[in-house]
N, C-alpha and C positions, 0 to 999 in steps of 0.2 A: 839716664843721661845717655848722649850720642857715644858709639864705640868707633874705632878707627874707621869703619866702614860707613859710618854714618847711621846705623841702627840703632834704634832705642833699646835699651838694656836695662831690664829692671833687676834688682838683688832678689834672689829666693833664699829667705833663711830658713834653716833647720833646727827645728827645737824638739827634743825627744818628749815623747808624751808622758813618759814617767821620770820624776827628777833623780838626780845622783844618788840621795840616800836610799830611794826605792828602789832603785837596781843593784846598789850594794847589799840592801837586805836580800834581794832574791838571789843573787849570787851566792850568799853565803849560805842560805838555803839549801839551793842545787848542790853546790860544792859537798855539803854534808851526805848527799845521796850515795855517794861513791860511785857514780857513773862513770863510764871510760870516757876518754876524748877521741876525737878524730886523730888520726896518724899519719904523719907524713909517709909516702912511699914512694919508690923509685917510679920512673915512666914504664906505663902498662899500656897492652894493645887494647884494640876496642874503642867503639864511639858512644859519648855520653851525650846523653839530650835534657838540657835543662829546661823546664817547662812552665812559664809563667801563665798569669790568667786572660791575656788578652784575647780580644774575639777571634782572631785569625787561628788559635789551636783549633778551632772546629773544622777547620779545612786542612789541617795536616796528621790527622790522627793515625794513618797509615806511615806516613814518613816517620812519626814520633815513635810508632811501635818496633819499626826497623832497626832501631838503635842496641847496643847491647846493655846498655843500663840507661835508666830514667830517673830523673830526679824531678819533683813537684815543688811547687812554692805555694803555701797558703791554699786559696780555693780550688787552685788547678788540680790539687791532689784528689780531692771528692769529684771533681769532672771526670778526670781520666778514670776512675774507678767506674762510674757510671756508664762509661763506654767500653768496659771490659779490659780496662789497661791498668794494670797494678805496678805504680812506681818502686822500684828497688830503694829509693831515698826521698824524704820530706825535710824540708828546710825551714825553719822558723826564726823569726828575730824579735817580733814584737814583743815588748815585755808587759803588754795588756793581757787580762785572764782570757779575753776573748779569742785569744790564738788557739786555744783547745777547742774551738766551735769546728776550725777545719780539720781537725783530725778526730772527729766524733766516730766516722768509720774506719778508724785506723786497722790496718791489715798485718796479719804475723809476717808476711814476706818483706814488710818495709822497714828501714831501719830509720829514725825519728832523728834527725839532727837539729837539736833546738840549743840555741843560743844559752850561754851560763846564765845571762841576765833576764831571761824570761819569768814570767810570773809562775810561782811554784805550782799553782793548779794544772798548768799545762803538762808537768812532771805527773801530776797525779791522775790525770785522765789518760796518761800513757802507761800506767801501772800494767806490768807483764808483757810489754813490749819492748823492742831493742831501741835503746836511745843513747846517743852518743852527744856528748857536749862540745860546742865550740865557743870562740872567744872573738866576739868581733872587736876589731882595732878602734878604739875611742878612746879620745886624748884624756876624758876625765875617770876613765876606771884603771884600776891596779888590778891585775890578775897573780894568781900563783905564778911561781917560777916554773918554766917550762911549758906553761900553757900555750897551744896552737892558735897562735894571734892569726886573724883571719881580716886581711885589707878589703877595700870596697868603698862602696858610694852610699846612698841614703836609703836603698830598699834592699830587702833581702836577696833579690836576684841579683842585686849588683856584688854581694859576696860570693855567690856559688861558684864564679868562674876561679876566683883565687882559692876558694877550697878545693875546687877539683885538680886545680894545677898542684896544689900540696898534695892532694892522695893520688896522684901518678896520672890524672888524666891528660892526655895530649890531644886529643880530637873532641872537640866541645863544640857543640851546636846549641843555640839559644832559640826557644820558639816560645811566641806568647808575650814576647816584651815589647808590644806593640807602642806602650805607652801614650795611647789617644783612643778615643771610644769609636763604635761603630756607628754613624750618625743614622744611616738607612735603618738599621735593626735595633737603632736605639739600646744598644747593648755597652754596657762599660766592660764586661767581661765577656769569657767563652761560656760561661753558664747565665742564668736567668739573675738578672740586677737584685739584689735583697735576698738573695739566698742566704747569706752569712749576716748577722748583725754586724761584724767587724768591718764590713766592705765598705768601701770608702763614700764619704759623704761629703766631699770637700767641694768647694765652688768649682765650676767649670770655666775653664779659659779657652780663649781662641788665638792660636798661633800659625803663622804663615810660613811655610816653606816653598821659595820659589813661587808657583802659581797656586800651590792646594793650601788650603786651610785645614787645620786638625782641632777637635776638640779634647782638651785635655786637662790637666791640674798640676799645681805648684812641685808637688812631689814627682810627679811623672816627667816635667820639665827636666827636672835636675837627673832623674834617672836617664833620660837620653843622654844629657851632658856626659854622666859617667861612663855610660857605655860606649861612646863615641870615642873617649879615651883609650878605655879599654882595648877596643877593637884593634887601634893601633898598637898598644902596650904587648898585646899577646902574639903579634905578628904571624898571623895565619892559624894560630891554635884554637881560637875562638871566632865561630862562624855564628850568623844570624839567618833564622829563616823567619821572618816576621813580617807584618805590614804597617799600615799606619806611620804614625809620626817618625817611629825609629827609621822604619825602612826608607823614609824620604830624606832624614837628616844623615844617616849614613852615605847616602848616594849624592847629596850637595857637596859642591866643590869645597866651600869652605867650612863646612859643619855648622852653620849658623841656622839660627831660628828668630825669626823677625814677628812682632806682636805684641798684644798685651801679655806682660809676665814673659818677657822675651828672654832667650839665653843666647850666648853668642860663644864661639871657638876662642883660643883653643879648650877652654874648659878644666883647665888643670885644678882649677880651685875648689873643684869639688871631687878631687882623684885622690885617694888617699894609698899610697904604697904604690908598686910596680908588679907586674905578673911574675918577675923573678924574685920577688920577696915573698910572694904568698908560700 
């Protein structure tokens, strides 16, 4: 339907790939492992880089390396390793067994922050490594008393700023959250498409911001909406060094996206919690 600006808006539904019973079963098994949980910390000095898998990461490697600590999500972890960069943190939320493929080259220097509802096989693949549990805010899940609940949006990278704030980071820069594909290089990711079986195979969508058209998919449209709200909520503590759809969206006056599968501001319907609640 048209919104207040006369743009066409299509609702993007989010459905978890594992049902509630499956996630609860995962949670029970993972809690029984006796793993540590992420802990709240006071404000700390230094700069944190959070690295997603978008194509622009390839051109930001020197900038990423200059940060005091580096976190990677999903396939960005293995890509950074291939470039001689060992992230201090890996973050995962996908409740499917395929998440384990992203950590097939796990390094001892890395702490693996794995959502408590992830598939138990992921934890088994990380035996002998440092693993910390975190608990994604999800209205249908009930967690143990005192569990550190992490707010955020529809993808793991939208959870990491809240986790970072909870853990004391105040200077956070996000890389590789482009949320669109490099049409010229025919890449969805900073690495070769199809490297991991878990990589997205979703149908492509075309969206327009101003005069620019971007190739994306439904979950990434929602990711952009989430990150646009977070940019305002974090009031300067969260910066972005990305290209693609996210860069264009953040630069647009109304934070609006037009096109097939469009999303429009203020996008609060895809935002859960606030920076202060992290």
